[in-house]
C-alpha positions as CSV (number, residue, x, y, z in Angstrom):
1,M,26.0,7.6,25.3
2,T,29.0,5.6,24.5
3,A,29.6,4.5,20.8
4,P,28.7,0.7,19.9
5,S,31.7,-1.9,19.9
6,G,33.2,-3.5,17.5
7,W,31.4,-7.2,18.0
8,Q,27.9,-5.0,18.4
9,R,27.9,-3.5,15.1
10,K,29.1,-6.6,13.1
11,L,25.9,-8.0,15.6
12,A,23.7,-5.3,14.2
13,S,24.9,-5.7,10.6
14,L,24.1,-9.3,10.9
15,F,20.7,-8.8,12.0
16,K,20.1,-6.4,9.2
17,S,21.5,-8.5,6.5
18,E,19.2,-11.4,7.8
19,K,15.8,-9.4,7.6
20,I,16.8,-8.8,3.9
21,M,19.0,-11.2,2.9
22,N,18.4,-13.1,-0.6
23,A,15.7,-10.3,-1.3
24,G,16.9,-10.0,-4.4
25,K,16.6,-13.3,-5.5
26,I,12.9,-13.4,-4.2
27,V,12.4,-9.9,-6.0
28,K,13.5,-11.4,-9.2
29,T,11.3,-14.5,-9.5
30,F,8.1,-12.5,-9.2
31,N,9.8,-10.0,-12.0
32,D,10.2,-13.2,-14.3
33,K,5.9,-13.5,-13.9
34,S,3.6,-11.0,-15.7
35,I,0.5,-9.6,-13.6
36,D,-1.7,-11.6,-15.5
37,E,0.3,-14.5,-15.1
38,M,0.4,-14.1,-11.3
39,K,-3.3,-13.4,-10.7
40,A,-3.9,-17.1,-12.8
41,S,-1.4,-18.5,-10.4
42,I,-3.2,-19.7,-7.5
43,I,-1.1,-20.6,-4.2
44,T,-1.5,-24.3,-3.1
45,I,-0.5,-26.3,-0.1
46,S,1.7,-28.2,-2.3
47,M,3.5,-24.5,-3.8
48,C,4.1,-23.9,0.3
49,D,7.1,-25.3,2.8
50,S,5.4,-27.3,5.5
51,M,8.6,-27.0,7.6
52,A,8.2,-23.1,7.5
53,L,4.9,-23.2,9.5
54,S,5.7,-21.3,12.4
55,P,2.8,-19.8,14.8
56,K,4.9,-16.8,15.3
57,P,3.6,-13.7,13.1
58,R,7.4,-12.9,11.6
59,T,11.1,-14.3,12.1
60,K,14.2,-12.4,11.6
61,D,15.4,-14.5,8.1
62,L,13.4,-12.9,5.2
63,E,12.8,-16.0,3.3
64,D,11.5,-18.1,6.3
65,H,9.4,-15.3,7.1
66,L,7.9,-15.6,3.7
67,D,7.3,-18.6,3.8
68,N,5.5,-19.0,6.7
69,L,3.7,-16.0,5.5
70,K,2.8,-17.9,2.2
71,H,0.8,-20.3,3.9
72,Q,-2.0,-17.4,4.8
73,F,-2.7,-17.1,1.0
74,I,-3.6,-20.9,0.2
75,G,-6.4,-20.2,-2.6
76,Q,-5.8,-17.0,-3.1
77,S,-3.5,-16.1,-6.0
78,E,0.2,-15.4,-6.4
79,L,-0.4,-11.3,-7.1
80,C,-2.2,-11.0,-3.9
81,F,0.9,-12.8,-2.4
82,Y,3.5,-10.8,-4.2
83,H,1.6,-7.4,-2.5
84,A,2.0,-8.8,0.6
85,T,5.7,-9.5,-0.1
86,L,6.1,-5.9,-1.0
87,I,5.1,-4.5,2.4
88,V,7.6,-7.2,4.5
89,L,10.2,-5.7,2.2
90,L,9.3,-2.0,3.0
91,R,8.8,-3.2,6.5
92,R,12.4,-4.4,6.6
93,N,13.7,-1.1,4.4
94,Y,14.7,-3.5,1.3
95,K,15.8,-0.7,-1.7
96,P,12.6,2.0,0.0
97,E,12.2,3.7,-2.5
98,E,12.5,1.2,-5.5
99,T,10.2,-1.3,-3.7
100,F,7.4,1.2,-3.1
101,A,7.6,2.8,-6.6
102,E,6.3,-0.9,-7.9
103,F,3.9,-1.1,-4.8
104,E,2.4,2.1,-6.0
105,R,2.7,1.1,-9.5
106,L,0.7,-2.1,-8.8
107,W,-2.2,-0.3,-6.9
108,I,-2.5,2.5,-9.3
109,T,-3.1,-0.4,-12.4
110,E,-4.6,-3.2,-10.1
111,T,-6.8,-1.3,-7.5
112,V,-10.2,-2.9,-8.3
113,Y,-8.3,-6.3,-8.2
114,L,-6.7,-5.8,-4.9
115,L,-9.9,-4.3,-3.3
116,N,-11.9,-7.4,-4.3
117,H,-9.1,-10.2,-3.5
118,L,-7.2,-8.7,-0.5
119,S,-8.7,-9.3,3.0
120,L,-9.4,-6.3,4.9
121,R,-5.9,-7.0,6.9
122,W,-4.1,-6.5,4.0
123,I,-5.8,-3.2,2.5
124,I,-5.4,-2.0,5.8
125,S,-1.6,-3.0,5.8
126,A,-1.2,-1.2,2.1
127,C,-3.1,2.0,3.7
128,D,-0.1,2.1,6.1
129,T,2.3,1.8,4.0
130,F,1.4,4.3,1.6
131,I,1.1,6.3,5.3
132,D,4.8,5.5,5.6
133,H,6.2,5.8,2.7
134,T,4.4,8.1,0.2
135,T,5.2,11.6,-0.5
136,D,2.2,12.9,-1.0
137,T,0.8,14.1,2.0
138,T,-2.8,14.4,0.9
139,R,-3.3,10.8,0.1
140,A,-1.1,10.1,3.7
141,A,-4.1,12.1,5.2
142,I,-6.9,10.6,3.3
143,L,-5.8,6.9,4.2
144,M,-5.4,7.8,7.8
145,N,-8.9,8.1,7.8
146,V,-8.9,4.1,7.1
147,T,-6.2,3.3,10.0
148,T,-8.3,5.4,12.3
149,L,-11.3,3.7,11.5
150,I,-10.1,0.2,12.0
151,N,-8.4,1.1,15.2
152,T,-11.3,2.5,16.6
153,L,-13.2,-0.5,15.6
154,K,-10.6,-2.7,17.0
155,V,-10.7,-1.2,20.4
156,Y,-13.9,-0.8,20.6
157,E,-14.2,-4.5,19.7
158,T,-11.7,-5.4,22.1
159,E,-13.8,-4.5,25.1
160,Q,-16.5,-5.7,24.4
161,F,-14.6,-9.3,23.7
162,L,-12.9,-8.2,27.4
163,Q,-16.1,-8.2,28.9
164,Q,-17.7,-11.1,28.1
165,N,-17.6,-14.2,29.7
166,P,-15.7,-17.2,28.1
167,N,-17.9,-19.2,25.5
168,S,-20.9,-17.0,26.1
169,E,-23.3,-16.5,23.4
170,P,-23.3,-12.3,21.8
171,L,-25.9,-10.5,24.1
172,P,-28.9,-9.4,22.7
173,L,-30.3,-6.1,22.1
174,V,-32.3,-4.4,25.4
175,A,-35.1,-3.5,23.8
176,D,-35.7,-0.7,26.3
177,K,-32.4,0.6,25.2
178,V,-33.3,0.5,21.8
179,D,-36.7,2.8,22.2
180,V,-34.9,4.9,24.1
181,L,-32.3,5.9,21.7
182,Y,-35.4,5.9,18.9
183,R,-36.9,8.6,20.8
184,S,-34.3,11.2,21.8
185,D,-30.5,11.7,22.2
186,L,-28.7,10.1,25.2
187,P,-25.6,11.8,27.0
188,L,-22.7,9.9,26.7
189,Y,-19.5,12.5,27.9
190,E,-18.0,15.7,27.1
191,G,-20.9,17.3,25.3
192,L,-21.4,13.8,23.1
193,T,-24.8,11.6,22.8
194,Y,-24.9,7.9,21.7
195,F,-26.3,7.3,18.2
196,R,-29.7,8.3,17.5
197,I,-30.7,5.3,15.9
198,G,-33.2,5.0,13.3
199,T,-32.8,8.9,12.3
200,D,-29.3,9.8,12.8
201,D,-27.6,11.2,10.1
202,T,-24.2,11.9,11.4
203,L,-22.9,8.5,9.2
204,K,-24.0,9.6,6.2
205,H,-22.6,13.3,6.4
206,M,-19.4,11.2,7.2
207,R,-19.7,9.3,4.0
208,S,-20.1,12.4,2.0
209,R,-17.2,14.0,3.5
210,Y,-15.3,10.9,2.3
211,E,-16.6,11.2,-1.3
212,N,-15.3,14.8,-1.3
213,F,-12.0,13.1,-1.2
214,Y,-12.4,11.7,-5.0
215,D,-11.4,15.4,-6.4
216,A,-8.3,15.4,-4.2
217,D,-7.2,11.7,-4.3
218,K,-9.1,8.9,-6.7
219,L,-7.1,6.0,-5.3
220,A,-6.7,7.0,-1.6
221,A,-10.9,8.1,-1.5
222,T,-11.5,4.5,-3.4
223,M,-9.4,2.4,-0.4
224,L,-11.0,4.5,2.3
225,L,-14.9,3.9,0.9
226,F,-14.0,0.3,0.2
227,V,-13.2,-0.4,3.6
228,F,-16.1,1.7,5.0
229,D,-18.4,0.1,3.1
230,K,-17.0,-3.4,3.9
231,L,-17.7,-2.6,7.8
232,Q,-21.4,-2.4,6.8
233,T,-21.6,-5.8,5.7
234,N,-19.4,-7.6,8.3
235,N,-20.9,-8.4,11.6
236,S,-19.4,-4.7,13.3
237,A,-21.3,-2.0,15.2
238,F,-21.9,-0.2,11.7
239,S,-24.2,-3.2,10.6
240,T,-25.9,-3.5,14.1
241,L,-27.1,0.1,13.5
242,R,-27.7,-0.2,10.0
243,A,-30.0,-2.9,11.0
244,L,-31.8,-0.6,13.1
245,H,-32.0,2.8,10.9
246,R,-35.6,3.5,9.5
247,D,-35.0,7.1,7.4
248,D,-33.9,6.0,3.9
249,K,-32.8,9.9,3.4
250,S,-30.0,9.4,5.9
251,K,-28.9,5.6,5.1
252,W,-25.1,6.3,4.9
253,W,-24.1,2.8,2.8
254,I,-24.8,1.5,-0.8
255,D,-27.1,-1.2,-1.7
256,I,-25.3,-3.4,-4.3
257,L,-27.5,-4.9,-6.3
């Protein structure tokens, strides 16, 4: 393999600098504000650069990318956008040790706020960020459950989308199949069975195992259980099975009054 030429090295250096150019200035604008100030500051349309709005998920230029991303946080606090900014900086490898230390500090001190104000998308991104950067293998292993859970659900939902005709209404449950799964275990493949609706305790035991992680890492377990509970209330396969469940002893969700 030949070594890169001089112009290739310059091009790579230029590309790298463009990805993190002015990162220090961006960080300083947040460092000059307290956490409470960022919570109180709600992002409005007037605070966003309309010229930066782009359908592209990411751009090479850091400032352009963040200006575009900021539009997704209109109506949310500046702290939520700051959290996203830290993730972007880490993915662009800007001062990773220092930036991750700030990211981790933010989650430790503002766990409840972040969980209650971030969308699932950004909570999952936070889990991925911990997995990529933490030196705590226990924390990474616990949070990998979140990524696996969400990616598996997305694969399932994508297959469902691909099987539906355009503009079709969601298919209703087939009553005969519901009755079959209420009555018995139905083979799936490789010795697995479909979920025994109504009485299956699989998810209850899964939740109990998740809860056991609290002793190993409270933060990671809190994030994991929060995501799991969110899936029970969104329009997902979990909520469908919850609606069909009959056995109170084996329910796997928490009723919030």
